[in-house]
C-alpha positions as CSV (number, residue, x, y, z in Angstrom):
1,X,-1.9,21.7,-0.8
2,X,0.0,24.9,0.1
3,X,3.4,23.2,0.0
4,X,3.0,21.5,-3.4
5,X,0.1,23.1,-5.3
6,X,0.1,26.7,-4.1
7,X,-3.2,26.1,-2.2
8,X,-5.1,25.2,-5.3
9,X,-5.7,21.5,-4.5
10,X,-8.7,20.9,-2.2
11,X,-9.1,17.9,0.2
12,X,-11.6,15.4,-1.1
13,X,-12.2,14.0,2.4
14,X,-14.5,15.9,4.7
15,X,-13.9,16.3,8.4
16,X,-16.8,13.9,9.1
17,X,-15.2,11.3,6.8
18,X,-11.9,11.7,8.7
19,X,-13.6,10.9,12.1
20,X,-12.0,7.9,13.9
21,X,-12.2,6.2,17.2
22,X,-8.6,6.9,17.8
23,X,-8.4,9.8,20.3
24,X,-4.6,9.9,20.4
25,X,-4.2,12.6,17.7
26,X,-6.8,15.1,18.9
27,X,-8.9,14.8,15.7
28,X,-6.1,16.3,13.7
29,X,-5.5,15.1,10.2
30,X,-1.7,15.6,10.6
31,X,0.3,14.9,13.8
32,X,4.0,15.2,14.5
33,X,5.3,12.5,16.9
34,X,8.6,13.8,18.0
35,X,11.4,11.3,18.8
36,X,14.3,13.4,20.2
37,X,17.9,12.6,19.3
38,X,18.5,11.8,23.0
39,X,16.4,8.6,22.4
40,X,18.8,7.5,19.7
41,X,20.2,8.9,16.5
42,X,20.1,7.3,13.1
43,X,22.4,4.4,12.4
44,X,24.1,3.4,9.1
45,X,27.1,4.8,7.3
46,X,27.1,6.9,4.1
47,X,27.4,3.6,2.2
48,X,24.6,1.9,4.1
49,X,20.9,2.5,4.2
50,X,19.8,4.4,7.3
51,X,17.6,3.2,10.2
52,X,16.6,4.4,13.6
53,X,15.5,1.9,16.3
54,X,14.0,4.7,18.5
55,X,11.4,5.5,15.7
56,X,10.6,1.8,15.3
57,X,9.9,1.6,19.1
58,X,7.7,4.7,19.0
59,X,5.9,3.3,15.9
60,X,5.2,0.0,17.7
61,X,3.6,1.9,20.6
62,X,1.5,4.0,18.2
63,X,0.4,0.9,16.2
64,X,-0.6,-0.8,19.4
65,X,-3.0,2.1,20.3
66,X,-4.4,2.4,16.8
67,X,-5.0,-1.3,16.4
68,X,-6.7,-1.5,19.8
69,X,-9.1,1.3,19.0
70,X,-10.0,0.4,15.4
71,X,-11.2,-2.8,13.6
72,X,-11.3,-2.2,9.9
73,X,-9.1,0.8,9.2
74,X,-6.1,0.3,7.0
75,X,-2.6,1.3,8.1
76,X,0.2,2.3,5.8
77,X,3.8,2.8,7.1
78,X,6.1,4.8,4.9
79,X,9.8,5.2,5.2
80,X,12.5,6.7,3.0
81,X,15.1,4.1,3.8
82,X,15.1,0.3,2.9
83,X,16.9,-0.6,6.1
84,X,14.2,1.1,8.2
85,X,11.6,-0.8,6.2
86,X,13.4,-4.1,7.2
87,X,13.4,-3.1,10.9
88,X,9.7,-2.1,10.8
89,X,8.7,-5.3,9.1
90,X,10.5,-7.3,11.8
91,X,8.6,-5.4,14.5
92,X,5.3,-5.9,12.8
93,X,5.7,-9.7,13.1
94,X,5.2,-9.3,16.8
95,X,1.6,-8.3,16.3
96,X,-1.2,-10.9,15.8
97,X,-1.7,-12.0,12.2
98,X,-5.1,-10.5,12.0
99,X,-3.5,-7.1,12.8
100,X,-0.6,-7.7,10.4
101,X,-3.1,-8.1,7.5
102,X,-4.3,-4.5,8.1
103,X,-0.7,-3.0,7.8
104,X,1.3,-2.4,4.7
105,X,4.9,-1.2,5.0
106,X,6.9,0.3,2.2
107,X,9.3,2.9,1.0
108,X,7.8,6.1,-0.2
109,X,8.3,5.1,-3.9
110,X,6.2,1.9,-3.4
111,X,3.2,3.9,-2.1
112,X,2.5,5.9,-5.2
113,X,-1.2,5.7,-5.9
114,X,-2.2,3.9,-2.7
115,X,-4.3,5.2,0.2
116,X,-4.7,4.2,3.8
117,X,-6.9,5.3,6.7
118,X,-3.9,5.9,8.8
119,X,-0.4,6.6,7.5
120,X,2.7,6.7,9.7
121,X,5.7,8.3,8.1
122,X,9.1,7.4,9.6
123,X,11.6,10.1,8.7
124,X,14.6,8.2,10.1
125,X,17.1,11.1,10.0
126,X,18.4,12.3,13.4
127,X,21.8,14.0,13.6
128,X,23.4,17.1,14.9
129,X,24.4,18.3,11.4
130,X,20.7,18.4,10.3
131,X,21.5,16.3,7.3
132,X,18.3,14.9,5.9
133,X,19.3,13.3,2.6
134,X,16.5,12.7,0.2
135,X,13.9,13.1,2.9
136,X,13.7,16.7,1.5
137,X,12.8,15.6,-2.0
138,X,9.6,17.4,-2.9
139,X,8.2,14.6,-5.1
140,X,8.7,12.0,-2.4
141,X,7.2,14.3,0.3
142,X,4.2,14.9,-1.9
143,X,3.6,11.2,-2.2
144,X,4.2,10.6,1.6
145,X,1.9,13.4,2.6
146,X,-1.0,12.5,0.4
147,X,-1.5,8.8,1.2
148,X,-3.7,9.2,4.4
149,X,-7.5,9.4,4.3
150,X,-7.9,10.1,8.0
151,X,-4.6,10.7,9.8
152,X,-1.0,11.2,8.8
153,X,1.3,10.8,11.7
154,X,5.0,11.8,11.1
155,X,7.5,10.1,13.4
156,X,10.9,11.7,13.6
157,X,13.4,14.0,15.2
158,X,11.9,17.5,14.9
159,X,15.2,19.3,15.4
160,X,16.8,17.5,12.5
161,X,13.9,17.5,10.1
162,X,12.4,20.9,10.8
163,X,15.2,22.9,12.2
164,X,13.8,26.2,13.6
165,X,12.3,29.4,12.4
166,X,15.8,31.0,11.8
167,X,17.1,28.0,9.9
168,X,14.3,25.8,8.6
169,X,15.6,22.5,7.2
170,X,12.5,21.2,5.4
171,X,9.9,23.9,5.3
172,X,7.1,21.4,4.4
173,X,7.3,20.0,7.9
174,X,7.4,23.3,9.7
175,X,3.6,23.6,10.1
176,X,3.2,20.1,11.6
177,X,2.4,20.1,15.3
């Protein structure tokens, strides 16, 4: 709300409605799941779509825990890059079909108007130059940040995406813990 609407937009979901059996996120509505560059940087050239296997691996681990602790909750996985979407879809096929039916994967543009109990946002970008491409696009961030009814978990390289206090890269991410 503060980032996009100057604090004027109020959350329509109460804390009680956000309650979940998943203890992994300490009852927070937003969680940052850091995947340091040492675990693997982004792949893909300037002419290719970007992807990051280290984030797919972390996402798989997170999905395993959420799926084990819930039964009916919906899960949306958003990424900014088509190649990352392909990598995530391949990983999802390793889950039982009953779990696959609870998961929807898409680029941020395809999630306009949709809501899910849990949303995982894969940021992909991880490099020493702190180049984030269109991950910093405010309209796309607004869509990505507003799809979760219970938990938004952002997976990414905090150093690349957030920077630091002296040199913030994408200020909208700076308050995530």
